[in-house]
C-alpha positions in Angstrom: 207.5 80.6 111.3 211.2 78.5 112.3 211.1 77.7 109.2 210.7 80.9 107.4 213.4 82.5 109.2 215.7 80.4 110.6 218.5 82.9 112.1 217.7 85.8 110.8 216.1 88.4 107.9 217.8 87.7 104.8 220.0 90.8 103.5 218.1 92.6 100.1 217.4 95.8 99.2 214.4 97.9 100.4 212.3 98.6 103.3 212.3 95.9 106.2 209.2 96.0 106.4 208.5 95.0 102.7 211.1 92.0 103.2 209.1 90.8 106.5 206.0 91.3 104.0 207.7 89.6 101.0 208.6 86.7 103.1 205.3 85.7 104.8 203.7 85.9 101.2 206.0 83.4 99.9 205.4 81.2 102.8 201.2 81.1 102.7 202.0 80.7 98.6 204.3 78.3 99.2 202.1 76.1 102.0 204.3 76.8 104.5 202.4 78.5 106.4 198.4 77.3 105.7 195.6 78.9 106.2 194.7 79.6 110.4 198.3 79.6 111.0 199.1 81.9 113.9 201.7 84.3 113.1 203.9 85.5 115.8 203.5 88.7 118.6 204.9 91.3 116.9 207.3 91.9 119.6 208.5 88.2 119.4 209.2 88.3 115.9 211.1 91.7 116.3 213.1 90.8 119.1 214.2 86.9 116.5 214.7 89.3 113.5 216.3 92.0 115.5 214.4 94.6 113.7 211.5 96.9 115.3 208.1 96.1 116.3 207.1 98.7 114.2 208.3 97.5 111.4 206.7 93.9 112.1 203.6 95.3 113.0 203.5 97.6 109.1 204.4 94.2 107.2 201.3 92.7 109.3 199.0 95.4 108.4 200.1 95.8 104.6 199.5 91.6 104.3 196.0 92.0 106.4 194.8 94.7 104.5 195.4 92.7 101.4 193.8 89.8 102.9 196.1 87.7 103.4 196.2 88.0 107.3 193.5 88.6 109.8 193.8 90.2 112.7 191.6 89.4 115.9 191.6 91.2 119.0 193.0 89.6 122.3 193.8 86.3 119.6 196.5 87.7 117.9 197.1 87.5 113.9 196.4 84.3 111.3 196.4 83.4 107.6 193.4 84.3 105.9 190.9 81.8 103.9 191.5 83.0 100.6 189.1 85.4 99.0 186.4 84.0 97.1 183.5 86.2 95.1 181.1 83.5 96.9 181.9 81.6 100.0 180.7 78.4 98.8 179.1 76.0 101.2 182.2 74.2 102.3 183.6 77.4 103.5 180.8 78.9 104.9 180.6 75.7 107.3 184.3 75.9 108.5 183.3 79.0 110.0 181.9 77.4 112.5 185.1 75.8 113.5 187.1 79.1 113.8 187.5 78.4 117.7 188.8 74.9 117.3 191.5 76.2 114.8 192.8 78.9 116.7 191.6 78.9 120.1 193.0 76.9 123.1 189.8 77.5 125.4 186.2 75.6 124.7 183.9 78.3 126.0 180.7 76.3 127.1 179.1 79.6 128.7 176.3 79.9 126.3 175.2 77.8 123.5 176.6 78.3 120.1 174.9 76.6 117.2 176.3 75.2 114.5 176.0 75.9 111.1 174.1 73.8 109.0 173.4 76.1 105.9 171.9 79.2 107.4 175.5 81.3 107.1 175.0 80.1 102.9 171.4 81.2 103.4 172.1 84.1 105.0 174.7 85.4 102.8 172.0 84.8 100.4 169.5 86.8 101.2 171.6 89.3 102.3 172.3 89.8 98.4 169.1 89.7 97.9 168.6 93.0 100.3 170.9 94.8 98.6 169.4 94.8 95.3 165.8 96.1 97.2 164.2 99.3 96.3 165.8 102.3 97.5 163.2 103.1 99.4 163.9 100.4 101.8 167.2 102.4 102.6 166.0 106.1 102.8 162.7 106.0 103.9 161.9 105.9 108.3 160.4 102.4 109.5 156.4 102.6 109.4 154.1 100.2 110.9 152.1 99.1 107.3 155.8 98.0 106.1 156.5 95.8 108.2 153.3 93.8 107.7 154.8 91.2 105.3 157.5 90.7 107.7 155.0 90.7 110.7 152.9 87.4 108.8 156.2 85.9 108.0 156.3 85.4 112.0 153.2 84.3 112.4 153.6 81.7 109.9 157.0 80.9 111.1 155.4 80.5 114.7 152.3 78.3 113.2 153.0 75.4 115.3 152.9 77.2 118.0 150.2 77.1 120.5 150.0 80.9 121.4 145.9 81.4 121.1 144.3 83.7 118.2 147.2 85.3 116.5 147.3 88.1 113.6 150.5 90.1 112.3 148.6 93.1 114.1 149.7 91.1 117.4 153.6 90.6 116.1 155.9 93.1 117.6 159.6 92.8 116.0 162.6 92.8 118.9 166.6 93.1 118.9 166.5 89.9 120.8 164.4 88.2 123.1 166.1 90.2 126.1 164.8 93.3 124.4 161.2 91.3 124.5 161.6 91.4 128.0 162.4 95.0 128.6 159.6 96.1 125.8 157.2 93.8 128.2 158.1 95.2 131.4 158.2 98.8 130.3 154.1 97.7 129.0 153.6 96.1 132.1 154.7 97.8 134.9 153.8 100.4 136.6 154.3 102.7 139.6 157.5 103.9 141.2 158.8 101.0 142.4 157.2 97.8 140.7 157.9 94.5 141.3 158.0 91.5 139.6 158.4 87.6 140.8 160.8 85.4 138.7 162.2 81.9 140.2 164.4 81.6 142.9 166.9 80.0 140.6 166.7 81.7 136.9 168.3 83.0 133.4 169.8 86.2 135.0 168.3 88.5 132.0 165.0 88.2 134.1 166.5 90.1 136.6 168.3 92.9 134.4 165.7 93.5 132.6 163.5 94.2 135.7 166.5 96.2 137.1 166.5 98.3 134.1 162.4 99.1 134.5 163.9 100.2 137.9 161.2 97.2 139.3 162.0 94.8 142.8 162.7 91.4 141.5 161.5 88.6 144.3 162.6 84.9 143.8 160.1 82.0 144.2 160.6 78.4 145.4 161.1 76.1 142.2 160.7 72.5 141.6 161.1 69.7 139.6 158.2 71.3 137.6 159.0 74.7 137.5 157.9 77.7 139.9 155.8 76.2 143.0 152.5 77.9 142.8 151.9 77.2 146.4 154.8 79.8 147.2 154.5 82.4 144.6 150.8 82.8 146.1 152.3 83.5 149.1 154.6 86.1 147.7 152.3 87.7 146.3 149.7 87.7 149.2 153.0 89.6 151.2 153.2 92.3 148.1 151.8 93.6 145.3 153.8 92.1 142.4 152.4 93.1 138.8 154.3 90.1 136.4 155.8 86.6 136.8 158.5 86.2 134.2 159.2 82.1 133.6 160.3 79.9 130.7 157.6 76.8 131.4 159.2 75.3 127.9 162.7 75.0 129.1 163.8 76.7 131.7 167.3 77.9 131.8 169.2 77.4 133.2 167.7 73.7 135.1 166.4 72.9 131.9 163.0 71.5 133.7 159.4 71.6 131.9 156.6 72.7 134.0 153.4 70.3 132.8 149.8 71.2 131.9 149.0 70.7 135.2 150.7 72.9 136.8 150.9 75.6 133.9 147.0 75.9 134.8 147.8 75.9 138.9 149.7 79.1 138.0 147.0 80.5 136.0 144.8 80.2 138.4 146.5 81.8 141.2 147.8 84.7 138.6 144.1 85.6 138.3 143.2 85.8 141.5 146.2 88.4 142.3 145.4 90.0 138.6 149.0 88.9 137.9 150.4 89.1 134.3 152.8 86.0 133.2 155.5 86.8 130.6 156.7 83.6 129.2 160.4 83.4 128.1 160.4 81.3 124.9 163.8 81.6 124.2 165.5 77.8 124.8 163.3 76.3 123.0 164.3 74.7 120.5 161.9 71.7 119.4 158.3 71.4 119.4 156.1 73.0 122.3 154.8 70.2 124.2 152.4 72.1 126.3 150.3 75.1 125.4 151.7 78.8 126.0 150.4 81.2 128.7 149.1 83.4 126.3 146.8 80.0 125.2 145.8 79.5 128.6 145.4 82.9 130.1 144.5 85.0 126.7 143.7 88.1 129.1 147.7 88.1 131.0 149.9 85.6 128.9 152.8 87.4 127.1 155.0 85.5 124.7 158.7 86.4 124.0 160.8 84.5 121.8 163.7 84.9 119.1 165.8 82.7 116.4 168.7 82.9 118.9 168.7 79.2 119.5 166.9 78.2 116.5 169.0 79.9 113.5 171.3 82.2 114.5 171.6 84.8 117.6 173.5 87.1 115.5 171.1 88.5 113.7 169.4 90.0 117.4 165.8 89.8 115.9 163.1 88.7 118.1 159.2 88.4 118.8 157.4 89.8 121.3 153.2 88.9 121.5 150.9 90.6 124.1 147.6 89.7 125.4 145.2 91.0 122.3 143.7 93.4 124.5 147.1 94.8 124.7 148.3 94.6 121.6 148.6 98.3 121.2 150.0 99.1 123.9 152.9 96.8 123.3 153.4 98.3 120.1 153.3 101.9 121.1 156.3 100.9 123.6 158.2 99.9 120.9 157.1 102.8 118.4 157.8 105.1 120.8 161.6 103.4 122.1 162.9 102.8 118.9 160.9 102.5 115.9 160.8 99.3 114.9 163.7 96.7 113.2 165.9 98.9 110.9 164.0 98.1 107.6 166.8 96.3 105.9 166.9 93.4 108.6 163.5 93.0 108.5 163.3 92.3 105.3 166.3 89.9 105.6 164.7 88.0 108.4 161.5 87.9 106.0 163.5 86.6 103.5 165.0 84.4 105.7 162.2 83.0 107.7 160.1 82.6 104.8 162.6 80.8 102.8 161.7 76.3 101.8 165.1 75.7 103.2 165.0 77.4 106.6 162.6 75.3 108.4 164.7 72.5 107.5 168.1 73.9 108.5 166.0 74.4 112.2 166.0 71.2 112.3 169.3 69.7 111.2 170.4 72.9 113.7 168.5 71.0 115.9 169.2 67.0 115.1 173.0 68.6 115.3 172.5 69.9 118.7 171.0 66.7 119.6 174.5 64.9 118.8 176.7 67.1 121.2 173.9 66.7 124.1 174.4 62.8 123.8 178.6 63.1 123.7 178.2 65.1 127.2 175.1 62.4 128.2 177.1 59.4 127.2 180.5 61.5 129.1 178.7 62.7 132.5 175.3 60.5 132.5 176.9 58.7 135.9 176.3 61.9 137.7 172.9 63.7 138.9 172.4 65.1 135.3 169.2 67.1 133.3 168.8 67.1 129.9 166.7 66.6 126.9 168.1 66.0 123.6 166.9 69.4 122.2 167.5 71.6 125.0 171.3 72.9 123.9 172.3 72.6 127.3 172.6 70.4 130.3 172.2 70.9 134.3 175.2 69.1 136.2 174.5 68.6 140.0 177.9 68.4 141.4 179.0 65.2 143.6 180.7 65.1 146.8 183.4 67.0 147.6 183.0 69.7 144.6 181.6 73.1 144.8 180.2 75.0 142.1 182.4 77.9 142.1 185.7 75.7 142.7 185.0 73.5 140.0 184.5 76.1 137.7 187.8 77.6 138.8 189.3 73.7 138.2 187.3 73.6 134.7 188.7 76.6 133.6 192.4 76.3 134.4 191.4 73.1 131.7 190.7 75.8 129.2 187.3 74.8 129.7 184.3 77.6 130.6 181.2 76.8 131.8 178.3 78.8 134.3 178.3 77.5 138.2 174.8 77.9 139.8 176.2 81.1 141.2 175.2 83.1 138.3 171.6 82.1 138.1 170.4 82.8 141.4 169.5 86.1 143.4 172.3 88.0 145.2 170.4 87.1 148.4 169.6 83.8 147.2 171.1 80.3 147.6 172.8 78.4 145.1 172.5 74.7 144.4 175.8 72.8 143.9 175.5 72.5 140.1 176.9 73.9 137.1 175.1 74.3 133.7 177.1 72.9 130.7 176.0 74.9 127.3 176.7 73.2 123.9 179.3 75.0 121.5 178.6 73.7 118.0 181.7 75.6 117.0 184.7 73.2 118.2 184.5 69.9 116.4 182.8 66.8 118.1 186.5 65.0 118.8 187.5 68.1 120.2 183.8 68.9 122.6 184.6 64.9 123.6 187.7 65.6 124.8 186.0 68.3 126.6 183.8 66.3 128.4 185.9 63.5 128.9 188.1 66.0 131.2 185.5 67.2 132.9 184.8 63.8 134.1 188.3 63.4 135.3 187.9 66.3 137.3 184.4 65.0 138.1 185.6 61.1 139.1 188.6 62.9 141.3 187.4 66.0 143.6 189.9 68.0 145.6 191.4 66.5 149.5 189.6 69.8 150.9 186.8 71.1 149.9 187.0 75.1 148.9 184.3 77.3 147.5 
């Protein structure tokens, strides 16, 4: 901006806000301000030009309305990309690099999928939805209206070992978390039910249970996941109604539960009439073992979504009950929210049935695997749990570091990650570890730089251990 106004606002006839807007507009036309360039805060520019903040704000508003600028809450005002009736694949693929251009921080809190063509495909599907029969936008949803969508989901999940499955078994949910809540609503009984989870697990399990007014009790885990011996001990002392686990990809440790251990869990669950809720939302690759719904068809519930394979933005998930409980799960959804909005369901049907989508999902998985390899190359000298098709790594911290202190030190480096404390029960003990999620929204070079900064921190623990 200094090259636009070296000293002060030039004198000219007309309102000052139009002069400010014209000056910025010309700078954009002449490429003095490139796409993504950040403009000064309103008060700062007003002070430099010796005009009122309201004058600058009005100029920014005019240019934002014209599409030349875009304002992002908490981040500032930027030069917007050129308008186009149909965004081509090049710009669509640039969308996921926005943080790389505008934000000095690298968020590794939650996985962020790289755009491998799904943005353009979703836009294409949205255009098709916009031309659908008017009834799609005017009528209450009905079960029959959703049958094509449910059948598409069955086809989409056809490579999963889920046991006998038909479209009548599929319940459409607003993402995986909504699916968990829906299953708990269907399963839990009594004024104060109780569910079991692993000592260290996805915080959404606990929150979903608490939302259902359930007590949540932790069970010990080992390198294979939940410990069946400790689970039986807890069951002898309580009247738990369900256990919630993620055997394919345990969040946050990345542990995979082998078939023998799953069979042990099923045996314990049958002895104590325990329902098994399997959260399968973090798996990006093929399932390695039969699901609990296949192993225990009378008590296995399955929840999954497209959040870690295509996009979390649509908030679309799927809940599947044991065959004899499908009606119960369906009624929970119908009484709770009737179903997905029909335009959203149609969008998802078009997306999942498109012949390009499976290849896009494979490309997303491969690209996220590249980020994993960069992380492992930088941090592999430490104790690290990882897999090429899991969008995070679990890092056991070396001597001299505590998880909270390391998280704070990483944040000072502009890197946000999750401490093990965030996955532990409130009265539980957390290991000295952190979860580092892959961020496909930043360039590989910038991600690698973040990993090297973490490596430098790990190599140089503080003189005094802090908590």
